[in-house]
C-alpha positions as CSV (number, residue, x, y, z in Angstrom):
1,M,0.0,0.0,0.0
2,A,1.3,3.5,-0.8
3,G,2.4,5.5,2.1
4,V,1.1,8.9,3.2
5,V,3.6,11.7,2.7
6,A,3.5,15.2,4.1
7,C,5.2,17.4,1.6
8,T,7.8,19.4,3.4
9,R,11.4,19.7,2.4
10,S,13.1,16.4,3.4
11,E,16.0,14.1,2.7
12,P,16.1,12.6,-0.8
13,R,13.7,9.7,-1.2
14,P,14.4,7.9,-4.5
15,I,11.4,5.8,-5.5
16,A,13.4,3.0,-7.1
17,Q,13.9,0.0,-4.9
18,A,16.4,0.4,-2.0
19,G,19.8,-1.1,-2.9
20,A,19.2,-1.0,-6.6
21,A,21.6,0.8,-8.9
22,K,21.0,4.5,-9.3
23,P,18.2,5.0,-11.7
24,N,18.6,6.6,-15.2
25,I,16.6,9.5,-16.4
26,V,15.6,10.3,-20.0
27,F,13.8,13.7,-20.4
28,V,12.3,14.4,-23.8
29,L,11.3,18.0,-24.1
30,A,9.4,19.3,-27.1
31,D,9.1,22.9,-28.2
32,D,5.7,24.6,-28.3
33,L,3.9,21.2,-28.1
34,S,0.3,21.8,-27.0
35,R,-1.8,19.1,-25.3
36,N,-4.1,18.8,-28.3
37,L,-1.2,17.2,-30.3
38,V,-0.9,14.2,-28.0
39,P,-3.7,12.2,-29.8
40,F,-1.4,12.2,-32.9
41,M,1.4,10.5,-30.8
42,P,0.9,6.8,-30.3
43,N,4.1,6.2,-28.3
44,V,3.2,9.1,-26.0
45,R,-0.2,7.5,-25.4
46,R,1.5,4.2,-24.6
47,M,3.6,6.1,-22.0
48,Q,0.3,7.3,-20.5
49,A,-1.0,3.8,-20.3
50,R,2.2,2.5,-18.7
51,G,2.9,5.4,-16.4
52,V,1.4,8.6,-14.9
53,R,0.1,11.7,-16.5
54,F,-0.1,15.1,-14.7
55,S,-3.3,16.9,-15.6
56,N,-2.4,20.1,-13.9
57,Y,1.2,20.7,-14.9
58,F,2.1,24.3,-15.7
59,V,5.1,26.4,-16.9
60,T,6.4,29.5,-15.2
61,D,6.1,31.4,-18.5
62,S,4.7,30.4,-21.8
63,L,7.9,31.5,-23.6
64,C,10.8,29.3,-24.5
65,C,13.9,30.7,-22.6
66,P,12.2,31.6,-19.3
67,S,10.5,28.2,-19.2
68,R,13.7,26.3,-20.0
69,S,15.7,28.3,-17.5
70,S,13.2,27.3,-14.8
71,I,13.5,23.6,-15.9
72,F,17.3,23.6,-15.7
73,T,17.5,25.4,-12.3
74,G,14.2,24.7,-10.5
75,R,13.7,28.5,-10.0
76,F,11.1,31.0,-11.0
77,P,11.9,33.7,-13.6
78,H,12.1,36.3,-10.9
79,N,15.0,34.3,-9.3
80,T,16.8,33.2,-12.5
81,G,16.5,36.8,-13.9
82,V,15.6,35.3,-17.3
83,F,12.3,36.8,-18.5
84,K,12.7,36.9,-22.3
85,N,14.4,35.1,-25.2
86,A,16.9,38.0,-25.8
87,G,18.2,41.2,-24.3
88,P,19.7,41.9,-20.8
89,D,16.9,39.9,-19.1
90,G,16.6,37.1,-21.5
91,G,18.2,34.4,-23.6
92,F,21.3,32.3,-23.3
93,N,23.5,35.3,-22.5
94,A,21.4,36.3,-19.5
95,F,21.3,32.8,-18.2
96,R,25.1,32.4,-18.4
97,D,25.9,35.9,-17.2
98,K,23.7,35.6,-14.2
99,G,25.5,32.4,-13.1
100,Q,22.5,30.1,-13.7
101,E,24.6,27.6,-15.7
102,D,26.7,26.8,-12.7
103,D,23.8,25.4,-10.7
104,T,21.4,23.1,-12.7
105,F,20.2,19.5,-12.6
106,A,23.2,18.7,-14.9
107,T,25.8,20.0,-12.5
108,S,24.3,18.4,-9.5
109,L,23.8,14.9,-11.1
110,K,27.2,15.0,-12.7
111,A,28.7,15.7,-9.3
112,A,26.9,12.6,-8.0
113,G,28.5,10.3,-10.6
114,Y,25.9,10.6,-13.4
115,R,26.8,10.7,-17.1
116,T,25.0,13.7,-18.5
117,G,23.8,14.4,-22.0
118,M,22.1,17.4,-23.7
119,M,20.9,17.2,-27.3
120,G,18.9,19.5,-29.6
121,K,17.8,22.9,-28.3
122,Y,19.4,24.6,-25.3
123,L,18.4,28.2,-24.8
124,N,17.4,31.0,-27.2
125,G,20.4,32.9,-28.4
126,Y,22.9,30.0,-27.9
127,L,25.1,29.7,-31.0
128,P,27.1,26.5,-31.6
129,K,30.1,28.5,-32.6
130,P,30.0,32.2,-31.4
131,D,32.1,34.7,-33.4
132,G,35.7,34.6,-32.3
133,N,35.6,31.1,-30.8
134,V,37.7,28.3,-32.3
135,N,35.5,25.6,-30.8
136,G,31.9,25.6,-29.8
137,Y,31.0,26.5,-26.2
138,V,29.8,23.7,-23.9
139,P,28.2,24.8,-20.6
140,P,29.3,23.2,-17.3
141,G,27.7,20.0,-16.2
142,W,27.4,18.2,-19.5
143,D,29.5,15.2,-20.6
144,E,27.8,14.8,-24.0
145,W,26.7,18.0,-25.8
146,D,25.0,17.9,-29.2
147,V,23.2,21.2,-29.5
148,A,22.1,23.4,-32.4
149,G,21.5,27.1,-32.6
150,N,18.8,28.1,-35.0
151,G,17.4,24.6,-35.8
152,Y,13.7,25.6,-36.2
153,G,13.6,24.8,-39.9
154,G,14.7,21.2,-39.3
155,F,17.5,21.5,-42.0
156,D,20.5,23.7,-42.7
157,Y,21.8,24.0,-39.2
158,A,25.0,23.8,-37.2
159,L,25.4,21.3,-34.4
160,N,28.0,21.7,-31.7
161,E,29.1,18.1,-31.1
162,N,31.1,18.1,-27.9
163,G,32.9,21.3,-28.9
164,Q,33.3,20.6,-32.6
165,V,30.8,22.3,-34.8
166,H,29.4,20.3,-37.8
167,R,27.1,21.6,-40.5
168,Y,24.1,19.7,-41.7
169,G,22.3,20.2,-45.0
170,R,19.0,19.3,-46.6
171,D,19.2,15.6,-47.1
172,Q,16.5,13.6,-45.5
173,A,19.1,12.1,-43.1
174,D,19.8,15.7,-41.9
175,Y,16.4,16.2,-40.4
176,L,17.3,17.5,-36.9
177,T,14.8,15.4,-34.8
178,D,16.2,12.3,-36.5
179,V,19.8,13.3,-36.0
180,I,19.4,13.9,-32.3
181,A,17.4,10.6,-32.0
182,N,20.4,8.8,-33.4
183,K,22.7,10.5,-30.9
184,A,20.3,9.7,-28.1
185,V,20.1,6.0,-28.7
186,S,23.9,5.9,-29.0
187,F,24.4,7.8,-25.8
188,I,22.0,5.4,-23.9
189,S,23.7,2.3,-25.3
190,N,27.2,3.6,-24.5
191,A,26.2,4.6,-20.9
192,A,24.5,1.2,-20.4
193,D,27.6,-0.6,-21.6
194,A,29.7,1.4,-19.2
195,K,27.2,0.6,-16.4
196,Q,27.2,4.3,-15.5
197,P,23.9,6.0,-14.4
198,F,22.9,8.6,-16.8
199,V,20.6,11.6,-17.3
200,L,19.8,12.6,-20.8
201,E,17.8,15.6,-22.1
202,V,16.6,15.4,-25.7
203,A,15.1,18.7,-26.6
204,T,13.5,19.0,-30.0
205,F,12.9,22.2,-32.0
206,A,9.7,20.6,-33.3
207,P,6.9,21.4,-33.5
208,H,7.9,25.1,-33.2
209,A,7.2,27.3,-36.2
210,P,7.7,26.9,-39.1
211,Y,6.4,23.5,-38.1
212,T,8.7,21.5,-40.5
213,P,7.8,17.8,-40.5
214,A,10.2,15.0,-41.5
215,P,9.8,14.5,-45.3
216,R,8.3,11.1,-44.7
217,D,5.5,12.6,-42.7
218,A,4.7,15.6,-44.8
219,A,1.6,14.1,-46.5
220,K,-0.1,12.7,-43.3
221,F,-3.4,13.9,-41.9
222,P,-4.6,15.7,-45.0
223,D,-8.0,16.4,-43.6
224,T,-7.0,17.5,-40.2
225,R,-7.9,21.0,-39.0
226,A,-7.4,22.9,-35.8
227,P,-9.8,21.9,-32.9
228,R,-12.9,24.1,-32.8
229,D,-13.5,24.2,-29.0
230,R,-15.6,26.8,-27.3
231,A,-12.7,29.3,-27.1
232,F,-12.0,29.1,-30.9
233,N,-12.8,32.6,-32.4
234,H,-14.7,33.5,-29.3
235,D,-15.6,37.1,-28.5
236,N,-13.3,38.7,-25.9
237,A,-15.8,41.1,-24.4
238,G,-14.9,41.9,-20.8
239,M,-11.3,40.9,-21.2
240,S,-8.2,43.1,-20.7
241,S,-7.7,45.8,-23.3
242,W,-5.0,43.9,-25.3
243,L,-7.6,41.2,-26.0
244,A,-11.0,42.9,-25.8
245,G,-10.9,44.6,-29.2
246,L,-9.8,41.7,-31.4
247,E,-11.9,41.3,-34.5
248,P,-13.2,37.8,-35.5
249,L,-10.7,35.6,-37.3
250,T,-11.1,35.9,-41.1
251,A,-11.6,32.9,-43.4
252,Q,-7.9,33.3,-44.4
253,D,-6.8,33.4,-40.8
254,I,-8.7,30.1,-40.1
255,S,-7.3,28.5,-43.3
256,T,-3.7,29.5,-42.2
257,I,-4.4,28.1,-38.7
258,D,-5.7,24.8,-40.1
259,Q,-2.7,24.4,-42.3
260,G,-0.3,25.2,-39.4
261,Y,-2.0,22.8,-37.1
262,R,-1.8,20.0,-39.8
263,K,1.9,20.7,-40.1
264,R,2.3,20.6,-36.4
265,A,0.6,17.2,-36.2
266,Q,3.0,16.0,-38.9
267,S,6.0,17.4,-37.2
268,V,5.4,15.6,-33.9
269,Q,5.5,12.3,-35.7
270,A,9.3,12.3,-35.6
271,I,9.3,13.1,-31.9
272,D,7.0,10.2,-31.3
273,A,9.1,7.9,-33.4
274,M,12.1,9.0,-31.4
275,L,10.4,8.1,-28.1
276,G,9.7,4.7,-29.5
277,R,13.3,4.2,-30.5
278,I,14.5,5.4,-27.0
279,N,12.2,3.0,-25.2
280,Q,13.3,0.1,-27.5
281,T,17.0,1.0,-26.9
282,L,16.5,1.0,-23.1
283,T,14.9,-2.4,-23.4
284,D,17.7,-3.8,-25.7
285,A,20.4,-2.4,-23.4
286,G,18.8,-4.1,-20.4
287,V,18.2,-0.8,-18.4
288,A,14.5,-0.2,-19.1
289,G,13.5,-1.4,-15.7
290,N,15.8,1.1,-14.0
291,T,15.1,4.2,-16.2
292,Y,12.6,7.0,-15.8
293,V,11.3,8.4,-19.1
294,I,9.7,11.8,-18.9
295,F,7.9,13.6,-21.7
296,S,6.9,17.2,-21.7
297,S,7.0,20.6,-23.5
298,D,8.5,24.0,-22.7
299,N,5.1,25.7,-23.2
300,G,1.9,25.3,-25.1
301,Y,0.5,27.1,-28.1
302,H,-2.8,28.7,-29.1
303,M,-4.2,28.5,-32.6
304,G,-7.4,30.5,-32.9
305,E,-8.6,30.4,-29.3
306,H,-9.7,33.8,-28.0
307,R,-9.4,35.1,-31.6
308,L,-5.6,34.8,-31.3
309,T,-3.5,34.0,-34.3
310,P,-0.9,31.3,-33.7
311,G,1.4,31.9,-30.7
312,K,1.9,31.7,-27.0
313,M,2.8,34.0,-24.0
314,T,-0.7,34.2,-22.5
315,A,-1.8,32.9,-19.1
316,F,-4.5,30.8,-20.7
317,D,-4.3,27.0,-20.4
318,T,-3.6,26.7,-24.1
319,D,-0.2,28.2,-23.4
320,V,0.8,27.4,-19.8
321,R,-0.7,23.9,-19.3
322,V,1.4,21.3,-21.0
323,P,1.8,17.5,-20.9
324,L,3.9,15.8,-18.3
325,I,4.1,12.0,-18.5
326,V,6.4,9.7,-16.5
327,T,7.2,6.0,-16.8
328,G,9.8,4.1,-14.8
329,P,10.5,1.8,-11.9
330,G,7.8,1.9,-9.2
331,V,5.5,4.1,-11.3
332,P,1.9,2.9,-11.3
333,G,0.3,2.6,-14.8
334,S,-2.6,4.4,-16.3
335,R,-2.9,7.0,-13.5
336,V,-3.8,10.7,-13.7
337,I,-2.2,13.0,-11.1
338,E,-4.4,16.0,-10.5
339,Q,-2.2,17.9,-8.0
340,V,-0.8,21.3,-9.2
341,A,2.7,20.8,-10.6
342,E,5.1,23.2,-12.3
343,N,8.2,23.1,-14.4
344,I,10.3,24.3,-11.4
345,D,9.6,20.9,-10.0
346,V,11.6,19.1,-12.8
347,R,15.1,19.7,-11.3
348,P,14.2,18.7,-7.7
349,T,12.4,15.6,-9.0
350,F,15.4,14.5,-11.0
351,E,17.6,15.0,-7.9
352,D,15.2,13.2,-5.6
353,L,15.0,10.2,-8.0
354,A,18.8,10.1,-8.1
355,G,19.2,10.4,-4.4
356,V,20.9,13.8,-4.6
357,P,20.3,16.4,-2.0
358,V,18.1,19.2,-3.3
359,S,19.5,22.7,-2.7
360,S,17.4,25.0,-0.5
361,S,17.8,27.7,-3.2
362,V,15.6,25.7,-5.5
363,D,12.0,27.1,-5.7
364,G,10.4,23.9,-6.8
365,H,9.4,20.7,-5.1
366,S,10.1,17.0,-5.9
367,L,7.2,15.2,-7.7
368,A,8.6,11.8,-6.7
369,P,6.0,11.1,-4.0
370,L,3.2,11.8,-6.5
371,I,4.9,9.8,-9.2
372,S,5.3,6.8,-6.9
373,G,1.6,6.7,-6.0
374,D,2.0,7.8,-2.3
375,S,-1.0,9.5,-0.7
376,V,0.3,13.0,-0.4
377,V,-1.1,15.7,2.0
378,D,-0.4,19.4,2.2
379,W,0.5,19.7,-1.5
380,R,0.7,23.2,-3.1
381,S,-2.6,24.8,-4.2
382,A,-1.3,27.3,-6.8
383,A,1.2,27.7,-9.7
384,L,2.9,31.0,-10.5
385,V,3.2,32.3,-14.1
386,E,5.4,35.4,-14.8
387,H,5.6,37.1,-18.2
388,R,7.4,40.2,-19.4
389,G,6.0,41.8,-22.5
390,P,5.3,42.8,-25.1
391,V,7.9,40.9,-27.0
392,R,8.9,43.0,-30.0
393,D,12.5,41.9,-30.9
394,P,12.2,41.0,-34.6
395,A,15.1,38.5,-34.2
396,D,13.1,36.6,-31.6
397,P,11.5,33.5,-33.2
398,D,8.6,33.9,-30.8
399,A,7.9,37.6,-31.6
400,P,4.3,38.1,-32.8
401,G,3.9,39.9,-36.1
402,A,3.4,43.6,-36.1
403,E,-0.4,43.3,-36.3
404,S,-0.7,40.2,-33.9
405,P,-1.8,40.4,-30.3
406,N,1.1,40.8,-27.9
407,P,0.3,40.6,-24.2
408,P,1.9,43.2,-21.8
409,S,3.7,42.1,-18.7
410,Y,1.6,40.2,-16.2
411,N,1.8,37.8,-13.2
412,A,-0.8,35.1,-12.7
413,I,-1.6,32.3,-10.3
414,R,-3.4,29.1,-11.5
415,T,-5.1,26.9,-8.9
416,A,-7.2,23.8,-9.6
417,D,-10.3,25.9,-10.2
418,T,-9.1,29.5,-10.7
419,L,-7.0,31.5,-13.0
420,Y,-6.2,35.0,-11.7
421,V,-4.1,37.5,-13.8
422,E,-2.8,41.0,-13.0
423,Y,-1.5,43.0,-15.9
424,V,1.1,45.9,-15.6
425,T,-1.7,48.1,-17.0
426,G,-3.7,47.6,-13.7
427,E,-6.2,45.4,-15.4
428,R,-7.2,42.1,-13.9
429,E,-8.8,38.8,-15.1
430,L,-10.4,36.1,-13.0
431,F,-11.8,32.9,-14.3
432,D,-13.9,30.4,-12.4
433,L,-12.8,27.1,-14.0
434,R,-15.6,25.1,-12.3
435,S,-18.2,26.9,-14.5
436,D,-15.9,28.2,-17.2
437,P,-13.1,25.7,-18.0
438,D,-12.4,27.4,-21.3
439,Q,-11.6,30.7,-19.6
440,L,-14.0,32.8,-21.6
441,V,-15.7,35.0,-18.9
442,N,-13.7,37.5,-16.8
443,V,-15.5,37.7,-13.4
444,A,-12.9,39.9,-11.7
445,D,-15.4,42.7,-11.2
446,D,-18.3,40.5,-10.3
447,V,-17.0,38.5,-7.3
448,D,-16.6,39.4,-3.7
449,P,-13.7,42.1,-3.5
450,L,-12.3,40.2,-0.5
451,S,-11.8,37.1,-2.7
452,V,-9.9,39.2,-5.2
453,A,-7.8,40.8,-2.5
454,Q,-6.9,37.4,-1.2
455,L,-5.8,36.3,-4.6
456,H,-3.7,39.5,-5.0
457,T,-2.0,38.8,-1.7
458,A,-1.2,35.3,-2.7
459,L,0.1,36.5,-6.1
460,V,2.4,39.0,-4.5
461,A,3.8,36.4,-2.0
462,A,4.6,34.0,-4.9
463,T,6.2,36.7,-7.1
464,E,8.5,37.7,-4.2
465,C,9.5,34.3,-2.8
466,Q,13.0,32.9,-2.9
467,G,14.0,29.4,-2.2
468,A,12.3,26.1,-1.4
469,D,10.6,26.9,2.0
470,A,9.4,30.4,1.1
471,C,8.1,29.5,-2.3
472,W,6.4,26.3,-1.0
473,A,4.7,28.4,1.6
474,A,3.7,31.1,-0.9
475,Q,2.1,28.5,-3.2
476,H,-0.2,27.3,-0.4
477,T,-1.8,30.7,0.1
478,A,-4.4,30.6,-2.7
479,Q,-7.1,28.2,-1.6
């Protein structure tokens, strides 16, 4: 029978069997993969059947670099100092210059004897071979480093392979997701042969725009169109000013959205095939029974919801609520975990599974008790989302077009049944998810002012917290 766990900061409690070899960890992180693409991924669905799925897993910002910075460090953007994809408070340069590279799950697990591997996409602004450098830069903590810079198109990219930069072209064999899949299975096989525990992150650029599929998948799903849920092309009356005046999507807008969604469904096929290869390689290498496989995305993506043209950066579930699926030793099958989880929890979870002490400077909390099926009490009630906008840098691959909606800065908290947003403009949005799961009706001016005041207090506490104890306490304040 699963034990009852009170979730306070404690000693590491790996959920693999006591006395067993240290477990391996494989983390597959997609780029801009929304939850509505999972039905197109049979290997991901098999993972759900074999393991656990988090139904309320959120990102600290629905923007690539802030989210990935939180994943690596276990810290909120207000503690990493990374709020954007570029500039003094964003991108790879800010992450490195603020010292965040020196304290990640890679550095802590490597110090504990793990072989570490990073493949695919690192952080926005990272270049495989910066001007003036003879060799490519490899950050601290990584034994194997196979990372691209601008790999969004899937072809014609440079890959820093352990300090040596190699150029890939437009042959079918050069498709980036397939290239890093090959490197991933080789890394797993080599680490297994060496009998060394390993942690591997495989971060695809797909299905990020321009949504390039592998050539073999480019004709699939010819009749697929973007989902038409209640939020699709819905009037934004009563919303904040950046949303309220949006005109209905045109027929051309909708056609473009449908074409883009179809390409996204095609482009995740290579990710799904990679997952299948990874799982088969783990089995062939004899380490599947001692390996956790985790699948997730750095953020979600909207396509027509709330009359928004394709993009992200909002606090709506389309953008901040993403898949998190875990399989591995001691993980019960076909189970949905409803507790609120966040991407700051990834690092402490990896460390907990590996039996590594979690630093008190980490804002997140280990998900290991939830993953193992323990009955957990005193879990957090709220997730914090922080965004700094609008994003206008034309070099930013996530910058909306000149005429596209572009949210201003905001902070938000998401509980199991509430989304509360405060914009820098002074505007507020509040959604009661029990009656309005699609987040269509802003009730901020219609509810008891005391309730809004309590949410404001909880939001301020979360945005000011630093470290495990303070942030854990702050995320219990919004009930």
